[in-house]
C-alpha positions in Angstrom: 0.0 0.0 0.0 1.3 3.4 -0.9 1.9 5.9 1.8 -0.5 8.2 -0.1 -3.4 5.8 0.3 -5.7 7.0 3.0 -6.1 4.5 5.9 -9.0 2.2 5.6 -9.3 2.4 1.9 -7.7 -0.9 1.4 -5.8 0.3 -1.5 -8.9 0.7 -3.6 -8.2 4.3 -4.3 -4.8 5.4 -5.2 -3.3 8.8 -6.0 -0.8 8.5 -8.7 1.4 11.0 -10.5 3.7 13.7 -9.3 1.1 16.6 -9.6 -1.5 17.4 -7.0 -4.7 19.4 -7.5 -4.7 22.9 -6.0 -7.7 23.7 -3.8 -9.1 27.1 -5.2 -12.5 28.7 -4.6 -14.8 28.8 -7.7 -14.4 31.9 -9.8 -18.1 32.3 -10.6 -18.8 34.2 -7.4 -16.0 36.6 -7.8 -17.0 37.4 -11.4 -20.6 38.0 -10.3 -19.5 40.5 -7.6 -17.3 42.3 -10.1 -20.2 42.6 -12.6 -22.5 44.0 -9.9 -19.9 46.7 -8.9 -19.3 47.6 -12.5 -23.1 48.0 -13.1 -23.5 50.2 -10.1 -20.7 52.4 -11.3 -22.2 52.8 -14.7 -25.6 53.6 -13.3 -24.0 56.3 -11.1 -22.2 57.9 -14.0 -25.4 57.9 -16.1 -27.4 59.5 -13.3 -24.8 62.2 -12.6 -24.6 63.0 -16.3 -28.4 63.4 -16.5 -28.4 65.8 -13.6 -25.7 67.9 -15.3 -27.8 68.1 -18.5 -30.8 69.1 -16.5 -28.8 71.9 -14.9 -27.6 73.1 -18.3 -31.0 73.3 -19.9 -33.0 74.6 -16.9 -30.4 77.0 -15.5 -30.8 75.3 -12.1 -28.4 74.5 -9.3 -28.6 72.4 -6.2 -29.4 74.0 -2.9 -29.0 72.3 0.5 -31.9 73.0 2.8 -31.8 73.2 6.6 -33.0 69.6 6.7 -30.1 68.4 4.6 -32.1 67.8 1.4 -30.8 69.0 -1.9 -33.3 70.8 -4.1 -33.1 72.6 -7.4 -33.2 76.4 -7.6 -32.9 78.8 -10.4 -29.7 81.0 -10.6 -31.0 83.4 -13.3 -32.7 86.6 -12.3 -35.3 87.8 -14.7 -36.0 91.5 -15.1 -39.1 93.3 -16.0 -39.6 96.9 -17.1 -41.1 99.1 -14.3 -41.7 102.8 -14.7 -40.3 105.1 -12.1 -42.9 106.4 -9.7 -42.7 110.2 -10.4 -45.8 112.5 -10.4 -46.9 114.2 -13.6 -46.5 118.0 -13.7 -50.3 118.4 -13.4 -50.1 116.9 -9.9 -47.4 119.4 -8.7 -48.2 122.8 -7.3 -45.4 125.3 -7.6 -45.0 128.6 -5.7 -42.8 131.0 -7.7 -40.8 133.6 -5.9 -38.3 136.2 -7.2 -35.1 136.7 -5.2 -33.5 139.1 -7.7 -33.6 142.8 -8.3 -35.3 142.3 -11.7 -39.0 142.8 -11.6 -41.6 140.6 -13.3 -39.6 137.3 -13.3 -41.9 135.5 -10.9 -45.1 136.1 -12.9 -43.3 135.4 -16.2 -41.9 132.1 -15.0 -45.2 131.1 -13.4 -47.0 131.6 -16.6 -44.6 129.5 -18.5 -44.7 126.7 -16.0 -48.5 126.8 -16.2 -48.2 126.3 -20.0 -46.1 123.2 -19.3 -48.8 121.6 -17.2 -47.8 122.6 -13.6 -50.2 124.0 -11.1 -49.4 127.4 -9.9 -49.7 128.5 -6.3 -48.4 131.8 -4.8 -46.4 134.2 -7.0 -44.4 137.1 -5.6 -41.1 138.2 -4.1 -38.9 135.9 -2.1 -38.8 135.9 1.7 -36.0 137.6 3.7 -34.3 134.2 4.0 -33.7 134.2 0.2 -34.2 137.7 -1.1 -31.0 138.9 -2.9 -29.2 135.9 -1.4 -29.5 133.4 -4.3 -26.6 133.7 -6.6 -27.2 130.7 -8.8 -30.0 129.9 -11.2 -32.5 129.2 -8.5 -33.5 127.1 -5.5 -36.2 124.4 -5.6 -37.6 123.8 -2.1 -40.0 121.1 -0.9 -40.9 118.6 1.8 -38.6 115.6 2.5 -41.0 113.3 0.6 -40.5 115.3 -2.6 -36.8 114.6 -2.8 -37.2 111.6 -5.1 -40.5 112.5 -6.6 -41.8 116.0 -7.4 -38.5 117.9 -6.9 -36.7 116.1 -9.8 -39.8 116.7 -12.0 -39.6 120.4 -11.4 -35.9 120.3 -11.8 -36.3 119.2 -15.4 -37.6 122.7 -16.1 -34.7 124.6 -14.6 -31.3 123.1 -15.2 -28.7 123.8 -12.6 -31.2 124.8 -9.9 -30.3 123.7 -6.3 -32.8 121.2 -4.8 -33.4 121.4 -1.1 -35.9 119.8 1.4 -37.3 121.0 4.6 -38.3 118.2 7.1 -40.6 120.6 9.0 -42.4 121.8 5.8 -46.1 121.0 5.7 -48.0 120.1 2.5 -46.7 118.9 -0.8 -46.3 122.3 -2.6 -42.9 123.2 -4.0 -41.2 126.6 -4.1 -39.2 127.8 -7.1 -37.0 130.7 -5.9 -35.4 132.6 -8.9 -31.8 133.6 -8.4 -29.4 136.1 -9.9 -28.1 133.5 -12.5 -31.6 132.8 -13.9 -31.8 133.3 -17.7 -35.1 131.5 -18.2 -36.5 128.0 -18.0 -35.1 125.1 -20.0 -36.2 125.0 -23.6 -39.5 123.0 -23.9 -37.9 120.3 -26.0 -35.0 119.8 -23.7 -37.3 119.8 -20.6 -39.6 117.3 -22.3 -36.6 114.9 -23.0 -35.4 115.3 -19.4 -38.9 114.5 -18.0 -39.2 111.5 -20.3 -35.9 110.1 -19.2 -36.8 110.7 -15.6 -40.0 108.6 -15.8 -38.6 106.0 -18.2 -38.9 102.3 -17.3 -36.0 100.7 -15.5 -35.0 97.0 -15.0 -36.1 95.5 -11.7 -36.1 91.9 -10.4 -39.4 90.1 -10.9 -41.3 88.8 -7.9 -41.6 85.2 -9.3 -37.9 84.5 -9.7 -35.4 83.5 -7.1 -32.4 85.7 -6.3 -29.0 84.7 -7.8 -27.1 82.3 -5.6 -30.1 80.9 -3.8 
């Protein structure tokens, strides 16, 4: 009996030859695992590519919320044309005062403003605070609320005039105080262009779009 014959086999089974089989696990399971990993990787790349295409065509991005979820948000800000909120000349009452030594300027200027659509209030000589003290073209005086509304509208009629506000002033009337440098109101065509530019529409963010960088 050979020394390689297992005990109790009675020599029935013999191992011959000088090469012995190597004990290795079957390869099928390893191949299956590799195939699964490769499939997951491919699906992940496809999904990532799809999200990128969606972002390109929709202009969206990913936003992380407080709860940790990622949601899409738009990064473009649409604009709409919105007219500036300035009053028409017919809604503005102007008091015209003459602070110069030249007579008749207040009435002459008031009549011209009336032709251009403004309402006319008081007309006369300037008070002691301004009489003979305005060296420039003139002073436009109004309440604080008029700074970005009626004062600029009146300013289109008198280029170079100083615009002032008085916080304690009551009412919405404006004062046009004629100074020594006054040579007349702006030409009607130039004043009309300035008024048109003042009330022209300007871009503003629309209410239904998200802010950039949401």
